[in-house]
Structure formats: C-alpha cells, structure tokens
N, C-alpha and C positions, 0 to 999 in steps of 0.2 A: 342107454349107457350115458353117464354124465360126461361132459366135454373134458373136464380135467382128468378123468380116468383114461379116456381115449388117448389124450396127449401123452400120458406117462407110458402107456402100452406101446405107442408108436416110437417113443424115445428108446425104450428097451429093445425093441425089435431092430432098430437101426444100428445098435452097437454090435460090433463084430464079436463072434465067439472067440474066446481066448484073450480078449482085452480085459485088463484089470485096472481099477482105479483105487488109489490110496488117497483118500480125501484129506483136506487141510486139517480136519479135526482128529485125525488118526496118527498115533505114534506107535511105531513097532520097534521092539528091541529083539533082534535076532535076524537070521538070514532070510531073504525072500527069493523065491524062484518061481518062474512061470514058463510055460511052453509058448506063451503068446507075448503080447505087448503090455507093458506096465506104464500107466500114467501116474506119476508120483507127485502129489501136491502136499502131502503131509511130511512126517519126519520118520526116518529109518536109521537105526543104529545097528548096522550089520551089512553083510554083503548082499548084492542084488545080482541075480542071474536071470536073463530072459532073452527073447528074440529081439525086442526093441524096447528102449526105455526113453520116456519123455519126462524129464525132471522139471516140474513147473516152477514158476517164479517164486512162489511162497515155500517151496520144498527145501528140506535139508536132508542130506544123506551123508552119514559118517560111516564109510565102508567102501569096499571095492565093487566095481561094476564090470560085468562081463555080458556083452550083448552085441549083436550084429550092427544095429543102428542105435546110436546114443545122441539125444538132443538134450542139452543142458541149458536151462534158463535160471535155475536156482543155485543153491550152495551145495558143493560136493567137497568133502575132505576124504580123499582116498584115490586109489589108482583106477584107471579105466582101460579096459581091453575091448576094443571094438573094431569092426571093419570100417564103419563110417561114423565119425565123431564130429559133432557140431557144438561149439560153445557160442551161444547167442549173447547178444549185447549185455544183458543183465546178469549173466552167469558169474559165479565165483568158484573157481576150482583150485584146490591145493592138492597136488599129487601128480604122479606120472601118468602119461597117456601113451598107450601102445595101439597103433592104428594102421590101416591101409590108407585111409583118407581122413584128413583133419581140416576143419574149417573153423576159423575164429573170427567172429564179427567184431567190428570196432566197438570198444567199450567193455568187452569181455575181460575178466580178471583171470589170469592163469599163472600159477606159481608151481613150477615143477619141470620135469623133462618130458619131451615128446620123442617118440621113436617110431619111425615108419617100419612096419614089419609085413612080410607077405602073409603070415598067418598069426596075427596078434592074439587070437583066442586059443591057439594051440601051443603056446610056449611053455611047456611043462606045467608045473604047479603055478598058480597065480602068485603066490607069495609064500615064503618059508616062515617059520615061526618067528624069526627075528625081523621080518618085514622086508628082507632083501628079495629082489625079483630075479628069477632064473634068467640067465643071459641066452640070447639066441645065438646059435653057432654061426660063425662067419662063413659066407659062401666061399668055396674053394675056386680059385681061378688059376688052374695049372698052366695055361698058355701065356699068362701075363707075367713078365719078370717082376721081382719084388721091387725094383727101383721105380717101376711105373705105377705101382698100386697107390691109391689114395687112401689115407686114413679116413675113417668115418668121423664126421663132425661130432664134437662133444656138446654142442648147443650152449656153450658158455661163451660169453662175450668179454673180450679184454681190449682195452684201448690204451695205447701208449701215447703220452704227451711229449712233445719235444722239450728237451732241457732248455731252460732260459739261459741266455748268455749275458753276463754282466760286462759292461764296457769299462 
C-alpha cells in the first residue's frame, strides 16, 4: 500500500464519528443541522443547529446558531443560543447571545446584547417571524419584598458628564 494512501486512511480513522467539516470552498444556502460537531470554514446563509460548532477564521455565517458549545473565530451575523460560548480574538459577531457561560477574548468584536440564561437553548422558539426573541420568564421570588429586588441590567452604558461652570 502506498504511503500517501496509508496516511489518508489514518487521518479518516482518527476523525470522530458525527463530526462534520464545511470547507473553505463550500457555500451553503439553507439551514444546517447535525447530531454531532460542525467545523465551519466556509460560508453558510441559514441557521445552524448542532451539539458543538467551531466557526473557523475564514468562515462566514449569516443565520442563527443553536449548540451546546460554540467557538467563534470568524464572522457571524445572527443570534447565538448556547450553553458555553467563546468569542476568540479574531471573531466578529453582530447579534444577541443567550448563554450560561460567555468568554470574550481581547480583540473579539461583539455588537449586540448578551443574556445569561439557565436554559438558553430552551427559551421557546429561537425567533419569531419578525426577528424578535421570546423573553425568558422572570423567576418568582415571593419571600423578597419588592423594594429589595434588583432590576436586571440592560447591558447599555450611559455616562453623564458634569456640567461646566462659567466664572
């Protein structure tokens, strides 16, 4: 058996069953789903649903993501629903992120809202036809008086500057 053939067989055998790769030269228009892990290096225009997604540096995804583990190195325009979400240094994300755990590396670009949820993947429908996302019901805290409850942060930043006084 030639050496180059043996090498390709060994490479195929080491790949885990259920892993799928969308190569740099592949463009998909439509939704993609897998019961395993997806390595996306190409371009997808549609929603992606899988156990784990690795969006490579050269990848572009225009659609929503639902996965337990999400690692983004490339460009994503859409929302993310995942238990563990990581935006690596070279990532570019425009959209909302619903997560249990979120990590942003220095240099990552993120434009949108993040919301920590106990069950980010089970919040009703991912999005309605007009693009709005179903809200998670607020947990009831009957033992705590309303005056002691803290409002959830809106993740918007406002800074007031002192007025200048003329002499």
